N, C-alpha and C positions, 0 to 999 in steps of 0.2 A: 557508541554505547553498546553496539552488537545486539540490540534488542528491538531495532526499528523504532526506537524512542517510545516504546509501549510498556516498559518494565519499571518496577520499583521494588526490587527484591534484593536483599543482601546476600553475600556469599554464604553466610551461616544458615540461610534459609533455602537456598537453591540446590537442586539435585546436582547440578554441574559444579557447585562450589565456586561460582563466579558472581560478580555483582552485575545485576541488570538494573540500571538506574536511569534509563533514558528518559522516562516520563518526568522524573524528578529534575533532571538537567533542563528539560524544556521549561518546566515551571520556574525554576530558579533563574534561568536566563531572562525570561519575560519579566519577572519581578525586578530584576536588576535594570533592565532596559527602561521600565516605567519609572523606577525610583531615581535612577542616576543618569539616564541617557536621553531623557526627553520623550520617550515613547508615548507618555500620557497626553502629549500635545501634538502627536503626529497627525498629518492629514490623511495618511493611509498606511496600513500595515499589510505587506505582502508576506504571507506565511506559507512556506512550502518546503519541498525537498524532492530528491530524485531517488528512484528505486525504493530501497528500504526507508529512506527519508520521506519519500512521497507517501508511502503507506502510513508512516507515523503522522505526517501532517494531516492526512485524511482522517485519522482517528481523533486528533486533537482539535481540528478546525472549528467545529461547532461548540467546543467547550471553552474557548478562550474568554469569551465574555460571560458565559454562564458561571464560570468558576472565579470570575473577578481578576483574571490574569491580565486582561486588556480592558481599559476603560470603555464603557459602552459608547462614548462619543467618538471613538476612533474607528473608522471604517476598516474592515478586514476583508482581504481577498486571498483566496487560496491559489497556489501555483503548484499543481500536482503532476509530477513527471514520473510516469511508469508505475503507478500503483495498482493497475488493474489485473489482479489475479482472477483466474476463472477455474471452476470445477470442470474437469475433463478427464475421462479415463486415460491412463498413460499408454504409450506406444506398446503395441503387442503384449498387452497384459502384464506389464511390469507392475509389481505389487508393493515394493518398498516405499516407505515415506519419502525417501530421497527422490522419488519419481512422481510425487503427487503434491501439488501446491496446497490443496485443501488439507491433506493429512499433516503436512509440515506445520500449517497454521494452527491446526487443532493441538498438536503436540506442544508447540511453543506456548500457546495459551494455557494448557494444562500445567506445564512446568513452571511458568512464570506467575501463576495465580493472579492474573491481572484482569479479571472480569470487570472490576469497577472502572479501570482505566479504559478498557475496550468499550464499555457502555457509555462512558463520557457524560456523567451527570444526567442520565436519561435521554441522551441524544440518540442512542441505539437501543431499541427494545426487542430486537430479534430473539427468538426462542433460544437459540444457541449462541452463547457469547462469542465464540471464536469467529463467527460470521461478521461480527462488528469490526474485525480487523482484516476483512477479506474484500477486496475491491468489488467483486461481482455483486456483493450484497450490501456493502456500506455506502458506496458512492451515490446510489440513487436516493439515499436518505439525507444527504447533506443539505443544509439550509443556507449556509454561507456561500456567496457567489465564488466561483472558481474557474480556472482555466486548466483543462486536462490535456496532457501530452502523453501519448502512448502509441508505440509501434504495433501494427497488427501482427507483424512477425517478431514479436518480442523475443530477443535472444535468450534471456534468462528462462522465460516460461517454456520455450521450445527445448532448451537444454535439459531442464528438469524432466519434462514429460517424455522426452525421447532418449534420455540417458546418453547425451552426446555433448561435446564441447564446441561452442560456436564463438568463443571469445578470442581464440587465436586466429591470426591471419591465415586463411586457407589458400591453398594453391588452386589452379584453375579447375581441378576435378575433385576438390576435397571439401566441398561445402557440407556434404553428408556422407557418412560411411555407407557401405553396401548393407542392405539393398536400397540404393538411392531412391528408386521410384516410390517405395513404401514410405520413406522418410519425407519426401516431397509431398506426397498425398496427405500425410498426417499433418504436416506443417500448414498446408493449404486449408485443411479443415479447422485447425487451430485459429488461423488468421480470420476465417469466416466467422467463427464464434466471437472473436474479439471485435470485429467490425460490427456485428449485429448488436452486441452488448453496448458498445460505446455509442452508437448512433441512435439507440433507443432509450438512453438515459433520459428520464423525464426532464431534467434541467436543460439538457441539450435540445430536446424536442421543443421545449417552450422558449428557447432562446435566452435562458437565464444562466447558462454556463457555456464557456468556450471549449472547443475541441480541436486539437491538431493531431492527426493520426496518419502516419506514413505506412506504406507497404514495404 
């Protein structure tokens, strides 16, 4: 849906002149599964996604029963893979939104006019609505049990903040461009912030959420 499953805006309304209907797709699919595929009698619904899908699942997870999309008798469990965006100044004072996860999230929220979706029927009452779609701020608010998977050296986060490409297979000396030392130091600091944020999530500390995080 190209909107992390958080949009419900038609092409005639969007600045980019594209359809952002991810949230509507999620709602329609769940309604279909309940009405025609037996979800209403399920013993467990595992609701999740990876990367952008993980962030979308994070936003919708606590709303599934509130909004009547899933019967209250059906247990729901979140499986959230790589949704943990953090606020961190970009590498060497890069200033464009392309190099800031928080600025990207703010611009997307502004352009999609999706505050109601981000807030999720009162599930998120943060002062700034964009933070309701940002892992650093939203994950700690979740009430539904979940398993969180997130690499401390998340390739996407590092690529954005350092303006480099880590998705291609590097050679033996090509993990980072020059100055390699500076890039390694920044990535280490990024990983440290991720580790601290993940391990101090209240649900994790209290044993009410699972966490799998690699270095």
